[in-house]
C-alpha positions in Angstrom: 0.0 0.0 0.0 2.9 2.4 0.8 4.5 1.6 -2.5 1.3 2.4 -4.4 0.9 5.7 -2.6 4.5 6.6 -3.5 3.9 5.7 -7.1 0.8 7.8 -7.3 2.5 10.8 -5.7 5.4 10.5 -8.2 3.1 10.4 -11.2 1.2 13.5 -9.9 4.4 15.5 -9.4 5.6 14.5 -12.8 2.3 15.8 -14.4 2.6 19.1 -12.5 6.2 19.6 -13.7 5.4 18.9 -17.4 2.0 20.6 -17.8 2.0 24.2 -19.0 -1.0 26.4 -19.5 -2.0 26.7 -23.2 -1.5 30.5 -23.4 2.2 30.1 -22.4 2.8 27.1 -24.5 2.0 29.1 -27.7 4.4 32.0 -27.0 7.3 30.4 -28.8 5.5 30.3 -32.2 6.3 33.1 -34.7 3.8 35.0 -36.8 4.1 35.0 -40.6 2.9 38.1 -42.4 2.8 39.2 -46.0 2.0 42.9 -46.8 0.8 44.3 -50.1 1.6 46.6 -51.7 5.2 47.0 -50.4 5.5 50.4 -52.2 2.7 52.7 -51.1 2.1 55.7 -53.4 0.6 58.8 -51.9 -0.8 61.8 -53.8 0.4 64.9 -51.8 -1.1 67.5 -54.2 -3.7 69.9 -52.8 -6.4 67.8 -54.5 -4.9 64.5 -53.5 -5.8 62.2 -50.7 -2.6 62.6 -48.8 -3.0 59.0 -47.5 -1.9 55.5 -48.6 -2.6 52.0 -47.3 -1.2 48.6 -47.3 -2.9 45.4 -46.1 -0.9 42.7 -44.2 -2.1 39.1 -44.5 -1.6 37.0 -41.3 -2.2 33.2 -41.2 -3.5 31.8 -37.9 -2.7 28.0 -38.0 -3.6 27.6 -34.3 -6.8 25.9 -32.9 -7.4 29.2 -31.0 -8.5 32.7 -31.8 -5.6 35.2 -31.7 -5.5 39.0 -31.4 -2.6 40.8 -33.1 -1.4 44.4 -33.2 1.0 46.1 -35.5 4.2 47.8 -34.4 5.1 50.5 -36.9 8.5 52.3 -36.8 8.0 55.4 -38.9 8.5 59.2 -38.8 5.1 59.5 -40.6 1.7 59.4 -39.0 0.0 56.0 -39.3 -3.3 54.4 -38.2 -3.8 50.7 -37.3 -6.0 48.9 -34.8 -5.7 45.3 -33.4 -7.7 42.6 -35.1 -9.0 39.2 -34.0 -8.3 36.1 -36.3 -10.4 33.0 -35.8 -8.8 29.5 -35.5 -7.2 28.2 -38.7 -8.1 31.4 -40.6 -6.4 34.3 -42.4 -6.7 37.8 -41.1 -6.2 41.0 -43.1 -4.6 43.9 -41.2 -4.9 47.4 -42.9 -2.3 50.0 -42.1 -2.9 53.6 -43.2 0.0 56.1 -43.8 -0.6 59.9 -43.8 1.5 62.6 -45.5 1.6 66.4 -45.4 0.2 68.4 -48.2 2.9 69.4 -50.7 5.4 67.0 -49.2 8.6 66.9 -51.3 8.7 64.2 -53.9 10.7 61.2 -52.8 10.7 57.9 -50.9 10.4 57.2 -47.2 10.8 53.8 -45.4 8.7 52.4 -42.6 9.2 49.1 -40.7 6.2 47.0 -39.7 6.0 43.9 -37.5 3.1 42.1 -35.8 2.7 40.9 -32.2 0.2 38.5 -30.7 -1.4 40.1 -27.6 -4.3 37.8 -26.8 -5.1 34.1 -27.1 -8.9 33.2 -27.0 -9.4 36.7 -25.5 -6.9 36.1 -22.7 -4.0 38.6 -22.5 -0.6 37.0 -22.9 1.7 37.5 -20.0 4.8 39.4 -21.2 5.8 39.7 -24.8 3.8 37.5 -27.2 4.9 35.9 -30.4 6.1 38.4 -33.0 6.7 38.4 -36.7 9.9 39.5 -38.4 10.2 43.0 -39.7 8.7 44.0 -43.1 10.2 47.0 -44.9 7.7 49.1 -46.8 8.5 52.0 -49.1 6.3 55.2 -49.0 6.4 57.0 -52.3 5.4 60.7 -52.4 4.4 61.3 -56.0 5.4 64.3 -57.9 2.8 66.9 -58.9 3.1 70.0 -61.1 1.6 73.3 -60.2 2.5 76.8 -61.2 1.6 80.5 -61.3 2.7 83.4 -63.4 2.2 87.0 -62.7 3.4 90.5 -63.7 3.5 93.7 -61.7 0.8 95.2 -63.9 -1.8 94.0 -66.4 -1.3 96.7 -69.0 1.5 98.9 -70.4 1.6 102.1 -72.3 4.2 101.9 -75.0 5.4 104.8 -77.0 6.2 104.2 -80.6 10.0 103.7 -81.2 10.8 103.1 -77.5 11.6 99.9 -75.7 9.6 98.6 -72.8 10.9 95.9 -70.5 8.3 93.7 -68.9 9.1 91.3 -66.1 6.9 88.2 -65.7 7.6 85.9 -62.7 6.8 82.2 -62.9 6.3 80.3 -59.6 6.9 76.6 -59.2 4.2 75.5 -56.7 4.9 71.8 -57.3 6.8 69.5 -54.9 10.0 69.1 -56.9 12.4 70.8 -59.3 10.7 71.3 -62.6 11.5 72.4 -66.1 9.4 75.3 -67.5 9.2 76.7 -71.0 8.2 80.3 -71.6 6.6 81.0 -74.9 4.9 84.0 -76.5 1.6 83.3 -78.2 1.3 84.4 -81.9 4.7 86.1 -81.8 4.9 86.5 -85.5 1.4 87.9 -85.8 2.3 90.7 -83.3 5.5 91.4 -85.2 3.6 91.7 -88.4 1.3 94.2 -86.7 4.1 96.3 -85.6 4.8 95.1 -82.0 8.1 93.4 -81.7 8.6 91.2 -78.7 11.8 89.5 -77.6 12.2 87.1 -74.6 15.0 88.5 -72.5 18.2 90.1 -73.7 19.7 86.7 -74.6 16.3 85.3 -75.7 16.1 83.1 -72.6 12.9 81.0 -72.8 13.3 78.0 -70.5 14.5 77.4 -67.0 14.7 74.7 -64.2 12.9 76.1 -61.1 13.2 74.5 -57.7 10.1 73.6 -55.7 8.4 76.6 -54.1 10.8 78.9 -55.9 10.3 81.4 -58.8 12.1 82.7 -61.9 11.5 85.9 -63.8 11.4 86.1 -67.6 12.0 89.5 -69.2 10.2 90.6 -72.3 11.6 93.4 -74.4 8.9 95.0 -76.5 9.1 97.8 -79.0 6.2 99.4 -80.8 7.2 100.4 -84.3 3.9 102.0 -85.3 1.7 104.5 -83.5 -2.0 104.0 -82.6 -1.5 100.2 -82.2 -3.5 98.2 -79.7 -2.6 94.6 -79.2 -3.8 91.9 -76.8 -0.7 90.0 -75.9 -0.5 86.7 -74.1 2.3 84.4 -73.0 2.2 80.7 -72.2 4.2 78.6 -69.7 4.5 74.9 -70.4 5.1 72.2 -67.8 4.4 68.6 -68.5 0.7 68.3 -69.3 -0.2 71.8 -68.1 -0.3 75.1 -70.0 -0.9 78.4 -68.5 -1.9 81.4 -70.7 -2.4 84.9 -69.3 -3.4 88.0 -71.4 -1.5 91.3 -71.2 -2.7 94.4 -73.0 -0.3 96.9 -74.6 -1.6 100.3 -75.5 0.1 103.1 -77.5 
């Protein structure tokens, strides 16, 4: 009888030593994730959304429901909330990224990982299983925007005299851009007696840094008196043209 009691006690102690609660037994299992897209494009123009999103796919191959949260290492603002994934299912975790309006064109990198925080609704003690790091590229797309202005909308030109007109072009886009300055119907004005030259050296194009400006000079000479001409110039940048009328009176 004493031998039987000793054997029962030994078996009981052995069971206590080897048995581990299910929550703790799962903590050594890693989480596998797959995020798409890995390059997140964001339109930062005034009319753009200023937001981008990726969705991370997480497989739960456990017989228990899990709760996961994202850890995001980024200098940008992000939004992400924990999700529950049923047993033997796949969860889809959205992560939003926010950019400032008119942010400079270029790429930024963020690092994403996933961490299990609950198992069957029970918080895990200490750090739960984690995924490896996923590197995502945030792409701020280039946009083109420009303005052009002169100090006045009209000029009085005396026949036989030169008039210098300064027109300033502003690059309101988010990167360095190439601008072409062009006079509309230049030959027609010349035939009518109004000669217009673009700058002293006939400069007509320029690279302008983002949020900077460049001034184009127009040298005009009226060869005939009593001439009234509606004059317009055009600035070209990629798909956009800007035309503004200027009136010359003599």
